[in-house]
C-alpha positions in Angstrom: 22.4 17.2 -8.8 22.0 14.8 -11.8 20.3 15.1 -15.2 18.0 11.6 -14.3 17.1 13.8 -10.9 15.8 16.7 -12.9 13.9 14.7 -15.6 12.5 12.4 -12.8 11.3 15.5 -10.9 9.5 16.9 -13.7 7.9 13.5 -14.7 7.0 12.2 -11.1 5.6 15.6 -9.8 3.7 16.1 -13.0 2.1 12.3 -12.4 1.5 12.3 -8.8 1.4 15.9 -7.1 -1.8 16.9 -8.7 -2.5 20.0 -6.6 0.4 22.4 -7.7 2.2 23.5 -10.8 5.2 22.8 -12.8 8.0 24.0 -12.5 7.6 25.1 -8.9 6.6 21.4 -7.5 9.5 19.9 -9.6 12.3 22.3 -8.3 10.6 21.6 -4.6 11.4 17.9 -5.1 14.9 18.2 -5.9 15.1 20.9 -3.1 13.8 18.7 -0.5 15.9 15.5 -2.0 19.3 17.5 -2.0 18.3 19.0 1.6 17.7 15.6 3.0 21.1 14.0 1.7 22.9 17.4 3.1 21.2 16.8 6.4 22.3 13.2 6.9 25.7 14.3 5.7 25.9 16.8 8.8 23.7 15.1 11.0 22.8 11.2 11.2 21.5 9.0 8.4 17.7 8.1 8.6 18.6 4.4 9.0 21.0 5.2 11.8 18.5 7.4 13.7 15.9 5.0 13.4 17.9 1.9 14.9 19.1 5.0 18.0 15.2 5.5 18.8 14.5 1.9 18.6 17.1 1.2 21.2 15.9 4.0 23.6 12.3 2.7 23.1 13.2 -1.0 24.1 15.4 0.7 27.2 12.4 2.5 28.4 9.9 -0.5 28.0 12.7 -2.9 29.9 12.7 -0.4 32.7 8.6 -0.6 32.7 8.8 -4.4 32.6 11.4 -4.8 35.2 8.7 -4.1 37.9 6.4 -6.8 36.9 6.9 -10.2 38.3 4.5 -12.3 36.5 5.9 -15.4 33.6 4.9 -13.2 30.7 6.7 -10.3 31.9 10.0 -12.1 32.7 9.9 -14.0 29.4 9.4 -10.3 27.6 12.2 -9.0 29.6 14.5 -11.6 28.2 13.4 -10.9 24.8 14.0 -7.2 25.1 17.7 -7.8 26.9 18.3 -9.9 23.5 17.3 -7.4 21.3 19.0 -4.3 22.7 22.0 -6.2 22.5 21.1 -7.0 18.8 20.5 -3.8 17.8 23.5 -1.8 19.9 25.8 -3.9 17.8 24.2 -2.8 14.5 24.3 0.6 15.6 28.1 0.7 16.4 28.6 -1.2 12.9 26.5 1.6 11.2 28.1 4.3 13.5 31.8 3.1 11.8 30.5 3.1 8.3 29.2 6.4 8.6 31.9 8.0 10.0 34.2 6.8 7.4 31.8 7.6 4.5 31.4 11.2 6.2 34.7 11.7 6.1 34.9 11.0 2.5 32.0 13.1 1.6 33.4 15.9 3.2 37.1 15.5 1.3 34.7 15.4 -1.8 33.3 18.9 -0.7 36.5 20.3 0.1 37.8 19.5 -3.3 34.8 21.5 -4.9 35.4 24.4 -2.8 39.0 24.4 -4.2 37.7 24.1 -8.1 35.4 27.2 -7.4 38.1 29.2 -5.8 40.3 28.2 -8.7 37.9 28.9 -11.3 37.2 32.6 -9.8 40.9 33.4 -9.7 41.0 32.2 -13.4 38.2 35.1 -14.3 40.2 37.6 -12.2 43.4 37.2 -13.9 41.8 37.1 -17.1 40.3 40.8 -16.4 43.6 41.6 -15.2 45.3 40.5 -18.2 47.7 38.2 -16.6 47.6 35.1 -18.8 50.5 33.3 -17.4 48.7 33.1 -14.4 45.6 32.0 -16.2 47.3 29.1 -18.1 49.1 28.0 -14.7 45.7 27.5 -13.2 43.5 26.5 -16.1 46.0 24.0 -17.4 47.6 22.8 -14.3 45.8 22.9 -11.2 42.1 23.0 -12.2 42.7 19.3 -14.2 44.1 18.3 -11.1 41.8 18.9 -9.0 38.9 17.6 -11.5 40.8 14.4 -11.7 40.7 14.1 -7.9 37.1 14.9 -7.8 36.1 12.6 -10.4 37.9 9.7 -8.5 36.1 10.4 -5.3 32.9 10.6 -7.2 33.5 7.1 -9.1 34.1 5.7 -5.7 30.8 7.3 -4.4 29.0 5.6 -7.0 30.7 2.1 -6.8 30.5 2.0 -3.0 28.3 -0.5 -2.0 27.4 -1.9 -5.4 29.3 -5.1 -4.6 26.8 -5.7 -1.5 30.3 -5.7 0.7 28.9 -3.6 2.9 26.1 -1.1 3.2 25.8 2.5 2.3 24.6 5.0 4.5 25.5 8.5 2.8 24.9 9.8 -0.8 26.4 12.8 -2.1 24.6 12.9 -5.2 20.5 13.6 -6.1 19.7 11.2 -8.6 15.9 9.5 -9.7 15.8 7.2 -6.9 16.1 10.2 -4.2 13.8 12.1 -6.0 11.4 9.1 -6.1 11.8 8.5 -2.1 10.4 12.3 -1.9 7.6 11.6 -3.8 6.6 8.3 -2.2 7.0 9.9 1.4 4.6 12.5 0.4 2.1 10.5 -1.4 2.2 7.3 0.6 2.3 5.1 -2.6 5.7 3.3 -3.8 6.4 5.0 -7.0 10.5 4.2 -6.8 11.3 2.8 -10.3 10.3 -0.7 -11.3 13.1 -2.4 -9.1 13.7 -5.8 -9.2 11.7 -6.5 -5.8 8.8 -4.3 -6.7 8.7 -5.9 -10.6 8.3 -9.6 -8.5 5.7 -8.1 -6.5 3.6 -7.0 -9.4 4.3 -10.1 -11.6 3.2 -12.2 -8.1 0.0 -10.1 -7.6 -2.4 -12.9 -8.3 -0.9 -15.2 -5.3 -0.9 -12.3 -2.8 -4.6 -11.5 -3.5 -5.3 -15.3 -3.6 -4.3 -15.3 -0.1 -7.0 -13.2 0.9 -9.7 -14.2 -1.7 -10.6 -17.6 -2.7 -12.0 -19.2 -5.7 -12.6 -16.0 -7.9 -9.5 -16.8 -10.2 -11.0 -14.7 -13.1 -11.6 -11.4 -11.1 -8.1 -11.6 -9.6 -6.3 -12.0 -12.9 -8.5 -9.0 -14.4 -7.8 -6.6 -11.4 -3.9 -7.7 -11.4 -3.6 -7.2 -15.5 -4.9 -3.6 -15.2 -3.0 -2.7 -12.1 0.3 -4.0 -14.0 -0.5 -1.8 -17.1 -0.7 1.3 -15.3 2.2 0.3 -13.2 4.2 -0.4 -16.5 3.2 2.9 -17.9 0.8 1.6 -20.4 -2.2 2.8 -19.6 -3.9 6.2 -20.3 -2.2 8.6 -17.7 -5.7 10.7 -17.7 -7.8 7.9 -16.4 -7.7 6.1 -13.0 -5.7 3.1 -12.6 -8.5 1.0 -13.3 -12.4 1.1 -13.4 -14.1 -2.1 -12.7 -17.7 -3.5 -11.9 -17.6 -6.6 -9.7 -21.0 -8.8 -10.3 -22.0 -11.6 -8.1 -24.2 -13.2 -5.5 -23.7 -12.0 -1.6 -20.5 -13.1 0.4 -18.5 -14.5 -2.8 -15.5 -11.8 -2.0 -16.4 -8.7 -4.0 -15.7 -6.5 -1.2 -12.7 -8.5 0.4 -10.9 -8.5 -3.2 -11.1 -4.4 -2.8 -9.9 -4.6 0.9 -7.2 -7.2 -0.6 -6.1 -4.7 -3.4 -6.0 -1.5 -1.0 -3.6 -3.3 1.2 -1.5 -4.5 -1.7 -1.4 -1.4 -3.4 -1.0 1.4 -0.7 0.0 -1.0 2.3 -3.1 -0.2 4.0 -6.7 -0.9 4.2 -7.0 2.5 5.3 -6.9 3.5 1.6 -10.0 1.9 1.0 -12.9 4.5 0.2 -16.3 2.9 0.8 -19.2 4.6 -0.3 -22.7 2.8 0.1 -24.6 3.5 -2.8 -28.2 2.8 -1.2 -28.0 6.0 0.4 -28.1 7.5 -2.9 -31.7 6.4 -4.4 -33.5 9.8 -4.7 -32.6 12.2 -7.4 -32.0 15.0 -4.9 -29.2 12.8 -3.1 -27.0 12.7 -6.0 -25.6 16.5 -4.9 -24.1 14.8 -1.9 -21.6 12.9 -4.1 -20.0 16.3 -5.2 -21.2 18.8 -2.5 -24.2 21.1 -2.2 -24.1 24.0 -4.8 -23.5 28.1 -3.5 -26.2 29.2 -1.3 -27.5 25.5 -0.1 -27.1 23.8 3.2 -23.7 22.0 3.5 -22.0 23.9 0.8 -18.9 24.1 3.1 -18.7 20.5 4.1 -18.1 19.2 0.4 -19.2 16.1 -1.3 -19.0 12.4 0.1 -17.0 11.4 -2.8 -15.0 14.4 -3.7 -14.0 15.2 -0.5 -12.8 11.7 0.3 -10.9 11.4 -2.7 -9.4 15.1 -2.4 -7.9 14.1 1.2 -6.5 10.6 0.1 -5.7 11.1 -3.8 -4.1 7.5 -3.8 -7.2 5.1 -2.9 -9.4 2.5 -3.9 -12.9 3.9 -4.2 -15.7 1.1 -3.6 -18.8 2.1 -4.8 -21.2 -0.4 -3.3 -24.3 -2.0 -4.7 -24.3 0.5 -7.1 -27.2 -0.7 -8.9 -29.4 0.5 -6.1 -28.4 4.3 -7.0 -30.5 6.8 -8.7 -29.5 6.8 -12.6 -28.6 10.5 -12.5 -25.5 9.1 -10.3 -24.1 7.5 -13.5 -24.2 10.8 -15.1 -21.7 12.0 -12.3 -19.2 9.0 -12.9 -18.9 9.3 -16.7 -16.7 12.1 -16.2 -14.5 10.3 -13.3 -14.0 7.1 -15.5 -13.3 8.9 -18.6 -11.1 12.3 -17.9 -10.3 10.9 -14.0 -11.1 14.1 -12.6 -14.6 15.7 -11.3 -15.2 19.4 -9.9 -17.0 19.2 -6.6 -19.9 22.0 -5.5 -17.2 24.6 -4.5 -15.6 24.5 -7.7 -12.5 22.5 -7.2 -11.2 20.1 -9.6 -10.7 16.6 -7.7 -8.1 14.4 -9.5 -9.1 10.6 -9.5 -6.2 9.7 -11.8 -4.3 8.0 -9.0 -7.6 5.6 -7.9 -8.8 2.3 -8.3 -12.6 2.8 -9.0 -14.6 -0.3 -8.2 -18.4 -0.7 -8.5 -20.0 -4.0 -6.7 -23.6 -5.1 -7.8 -25.7 -8.0 -7.0 -27.3 -7.9 -10.7 -27.4 -11.5 -12.5 -27.0 -13.0 -9.3 -29.9 -16.0 -9.5 -28.3 -16.7 -13.2 -24.9 -17.1 -11.6 -26.3 -19.4 -9.1 -28.3 -21.4 -11.7 -25.8 -21.9 -13.9 -23.0 -22.9 -11.3 -20.7 -25.3 -13.2 -21.5 -24.0 -16.5 -18.5 -22.6 -18.8 -17.7 -18.9 -17.6 -18.1 -17.5 -21.1 -21.9 -18.6 -21.0 -22.3 -16.9 -17.4 -21.2 -13.9 -18.2 -23.2 -13.7 -21.6 -26.3 -14.4 -19.2 -25.5 -11.6 -16.6 -24.4 -9.4 -19.5 -27.8 -9.3 -20.8 -29.4 -8.0 -17.5 -26.7 -5.6 -16.7 -27.2 -4.0 -20.3 -31.1 -3.8 -19.3 -30.1 -1.7 -16.1 -26.9 0.3 -17.0 -26.9 2.7 -20.1 -24.4 1.9 -22.6 -22.4 4.8 -22.3 -21.6 4.0 -18.7 -20.9 0.4 -19.6 -18.6 1.6 -22.3 -16.2 3.5 -20.1 -15.5 0.7 -17.5 -12.4 -1.1 -18.1 -13.4 -4.6 -16.7 -16.8 -6.1 -16.3 -16.0 -9.0 -13.7 -18.3 -11.9 -12.7 -17.6 -13.4 -9.5 -18.8 -17.1 -9.5 -20.8 -19.1 -6.3 -18.8 -20.6 -3.9 -18.5 -24.7 -3.2 -17.6 -26.8 -0.2 -14.0 -26.4 -1.1 -13.7 -22.7 -1.3 -15.5 -22.7 2.2 -13.2 -24.7 3.7 -10.2 -22.5 2.5 -12.1 -19.5 3.7 -12.6 -21.4 7.2 -8.5 -21.5 7.5 -8.0 -17.5 6.7 -10.5 -16.6 9.2 -9.7 -18.6 11.8 -6.1 -17.2 11.2 -7.5 -13.9 12.6 -8.7 -15.9 15.9 -5.3 -17.8 16.2 -3.4 -14.0 16.1 -5.9 -12.9 19.0 -5.0 -15.9 21.0 -1.4 -15.7 20.7 -1.9 -12.3 22.2 -2.7 -14.0 25.2 0.1 -16.7 24.8 -2.5 -19.4 23.9 -2.8 -21.3 20.8 -5.4 -22.5 18.5 -5.3 -26.3 17.3 -7.9 -26.9 14.9 -8.5 -30.4 13.4 -8.9 -31.5 9.7 -12.1 -33.2 11.2 -13.4 -29.7 12.9 -12.4 -27.8 9.8 -14.4 -29.9 7.4 -17.5 -29.7 10.0 -17.3 -25.8 10.4 -17.1 -25.7 6.3 -20.4 -28.0 6.2 -22.0 -25.8 9.1 -21.2 -22.9 7.2 -22.0 -23.6 3.9 -24.9 -21.9 2.1 -24.6 -21.5 -1.9 -27.4 -18.8 -1.4 -25.6 -16.7 1.2 -21.5 -17.3 0.3 -19.0 -17.2 2.8 -21.0 -14.8 5.4 -22.8 -17.8 7.2 -19.3 -19.2 8.0 -18.2 -15.9 9.8 -21.6 -16.8 12.4 -20.5 -20.1 12.3 -17.1 -19.4 13.8 -18.6 -17.3 16.3 -21.2 -19.6 17.6 -19.4 -22.9 17.3 -15.7 -21.9 18.1 -15.3 -18.3 19.7 -18.2 -18.3 22.2 -17.2 -22.0 23.8 -13.7 -20.7 23.8 -14.4 -17.6 25.7 -16.5 -19.2 28.3 -13.5 -21.8 28.8 -10.9 -18.9 29.2 -13.3 -17.4 31.8 -13.8 -20.4 33.6 -10.2 -20.4 33.9 -9.6 -24.3 32.1 -7.5 -22.2 29.5 -4.6 -20.0 30.1 -1.3 -18.7 29.0 1.0 -21.8 27.7 -2.2 -23.6 26.4 -2.9 -25.1 23.4 -6.8 -25.2 22.6 -7.6 -28.3 20.5 -10.8 -27.9 18.5 -12.2 -31.4 17.4 -15.3 -33.4 16.3 -17.2 -35.1 19.4 -18.9 -38.5 18.6 -22.2 -36.7 18.9 -21.3 -34.4 15.7 -20.7 -31.1 18.0 -17.4 -29.3 18.8 -15.1 -30.5 21.8 -12.2 -28.7 23.1 -10.2 -31.1 25.4 -7.4 -28.9 27.2 -3.8 -30.1 26.9 -0.5 -28.2 28.1 1.7 -26.4 25.6 
């Protein structure tokens, strides 16, 4: 167990494991990391075991598909056979590496046992007063064994660094092993800022732009806040970031939250969405943190506190926050400032590992009227209205107030491409392809464009103009497996679908 592992266990457990206390939680991390390494030496490494399971799964699938005689099943059978052969070759190679590494690790363990025996004998001969034997062991055998152990450990450290072959077994617990245990327990990537993680964070804007169109300022503001937190520069006692998203309906406020949850936690399931229009009455405020003792619903916990307690690593979306009762913001002050909140049952819920996003339609009419004007002027006009609605102590605790701009026709065309990808992936499962011409895309953007409603009319346009006719054509048997469904614009201006074989 290396010194960096002990330091990492203390630091990472303090930051990411909030429901237990030091030093117990740090010791448990080291214990679990060491146990994992020991199990991998004695049984199979995780990577090899995963491949073995995949091969078994594919063999079961092969037997199930073998009985089917249709064309898709025959093609699937060929793909399964190919994948099984490829994986079996990988398993054989990894087995060979594992056996060699295991023999080396067991050799190191044998040397360690010998060293322990020699040290015990030295102490025993010291007590007996046999100093000739002590000198022989301490200055003869012990240095020789320590040299052998150091050579084995140096070989272990250098192994795989040249990239000549993968390494399966480890014999040391380092900071990376501790980080892996924390990542597995929490579901977030807390491994050191490796080069891959650094590149991912530096290219965060590009990843978010794949989902959200035309909101560059909002994406840059959010990305900067996340990078500050991941680099360890932000206050560790506050949430990762707290934002107030302002803008008209359908411009990508909620979509950016979903993209953020997917980017940070690799799953949109880590988005906690609370509709603040449900908290318009004064008495409903208690629902956020849970009813006090003696009241109905005391056992259930609060809408906000219980969700975060169960998923402490998440993006918390408070939708349409301006519709909530003003007393709700008194509850949020503590969350934004100290990163914690006490629920109705007296439990402290930690918000330090969350991103808090509040959305609002305040200033929408000004954003629409001032479309095309400098961003600073639009933000200043919206800020006046925001200050009239929210208290200064609330606004003061938010990291960034982000103004979303109204979408134009170019943005709508880009959004149409993104939304059509979803339809294409659904058709691919049925072995069909969708080919949308540039003219059809432009017509779709034209039909689905409404400055007042953002991108939402586009979704309805795709359903009515593309999905409904295609569904009918599939049910009528005009399109089937291996077909490409071309979408073009007819001379009359409508959409047409002419069958071609793929």
